[in-house]
Structures are given as C-alpha cells and as structure tokens.
N, C-alpha and C positions, 0 to 999 in steps of 0.2 A: 504494500500500500504506500502511496506517495504522501506528500505533505498535506496536512489537514489545517484548515483555517477556521477561526471563530471571530465574530464581530460583536462589539458593544457599541450601539448607536444611540445617540440622543437627538441632536438637531436634525439628523438625516432621517430619523423615523423609520428605518428599515429600507431606505433606498439602496444602500450598499448591498445588503442581503438580496434585495430584489434584483439588482443588476447582476449579481453573481448567479442567481438561480435562473436568469434568462438564458444562460448558456447550457446547452444540452451536455449532460455528463458532469455537471457541477457537483453532483452528490459525491463524486470521487474525491473532491477536495474540500467542500464546504461542510464543516461539522455542525455548526449552529450559530445563531445570531441572537443577541439580546437587545431589545429595544427598551431602553431605560430612560424615558423622557423626564420623569420627575426625579427629584432628589431622593425621595423615599424608595423609588424603584432601584436607583443606583446603589443605595445602601442595602436593601433587601435582597435583590437578585445578584448583585456583583460583590457585595461585601465592602463597598466603599465606606471608609470610616466617616462618621459625622464630623469629626474634627477637621478632616480634609476639606469638606464642603463648607463648613463654617469659617475656616481660616482662609482658604484660597478661592473658594467658589466652585460651582460646577463647571464653569468655563475656565479651567486652569490645567496646566500640564500635569500637576499633581493629581487632579481628579481623573484626567484621561488615562494616566498611567495606572491608577488604582482600578479603573474600569477595565482596562486591557488585562491587567493581572488577574482580576476577578473572573473575566471571561475565560482566560487560559486555565485557571484553577478549576473551573466548573465545566470543562469540556475535555474532549480527547484531542484537541488541536495542538499543533506544533507552533503555531504563531497566532497571535490575536492582535487586532487593531481596534482602537476605540476612537470615537469622534464625539465631541461636545462643543456647542457653539451658540452664537446669537444670530439666528437667521432673520429676525426682524418680522415685520417692520418696526415693532416696538421691542422693548427689553434691553436696549443698549445703554451703556453708561459712558462716562468720559474715559474710563480706563479700559472698558470692554465695549467698544461701539458695535453696532450692527455690522455683521460681516466677520467678526472675530470667531475663529474656529481653532480648536486645539485637537491635536492628534497624538496618539501614542501607539507604539508597537512593542510587543513583548514576545520574545522567542523562548520557548521552553528550553531549559538548561543552558541558557546563554550566559556567558561570562561578560562582566562589564556593566556599565550603566544602561538603564532602559532608554529607549528612544522616545523623544517627545518633540513636538513642533507646534508653534503658534503661527497661524496664518491669518491674513486679512483678505477677504474676498469682497470685491465691489459687486453690488447687486442692483442698486437703484432703489427707487421708492415703490412701496405697495407690494401686492402679492407677486408681481412679476420679479421684483427684486429678491424676495424671499426664495422663490423657486430657483433663481439663478445662483444664489449663495448655496443652497442645498445641493444643486447640481455640481457646482465646483468642488464642494466638500466631498461629495460622493466620488468624483474622479480622483481627487487627491488620496482618499482612503484606498481606492482600488490600486493605485500605484504603490502604496505601502505594502500591499499584499504580494507584490511581485517578489520572486526569489532574489 
C-alpha cells in the first residue's frame, strides 16, 4: 500500500477532501478528512488544546499544527494537512484580515520541526471573494499533499 493522507479542514469546509475524492482511485491514498469548523469541533475531534485556541486563535500556525497532528493521530495516514483561515466577508481583524489562511503539514515519524505556513489570499468583496479565498486555500493545501 502507498502513502495515505488525512485532512483537517476549517475554512475550506471539506473542499480539499472533495477535490481529492473527485479523482477516481483516490481511496488508495485518501484515508479520511475532518471538517472542524468550530473551535469546539477542533478540540473534540482533533484534540486541539483550548489553551492553543485561547492564546493564539484558531487562525494560527499553532492551531493548524495541532489540527494536523490530531488528524494524523486519529487516522492511518502517513501525512496530514490542516487548513484554518478567515474566508470572509466578515470575521477579519487588523492582525488577521480576511484572506489570512494558515496551513500545517505533519508527517508520521518525521524528525524535525513541523511545517507551518501563513498565507494571505486576495478575494475581493462579498460571496465571490469568499469563494475565491477558499479556492486558493484548497489549491495550496493540495500542493502540500504532494510527495
């Protein structure tokens, strides 16, 4: 059996999982996905510590890393990617404006620091802007799943 992947999605709401499962034969590599939109879901389903969310926020590399680690720990996957962000049109702040998205990638039995990245995606105003931010975040997450 080849490499297995798991996903922990927040702002993308399952779009990355959906994109993977559009591909015939994806069951050979896609183990499972977690859509943890609320902070409670992140804590309950992925084991993200309340302290991480209260200290750094759900849109932080620390939270994304904890989400990815939780997905890996709760799956048979070899690699897990997590996504959390502010897709808009509301919800942004001065420090985390709309379009802020964090990603993390955790590889089972890897040595070294976990991978995390904060990105900013332009989306524009309204529902179209939200969809564009989510689309760009989905593409970025798919790239992180590449070997």
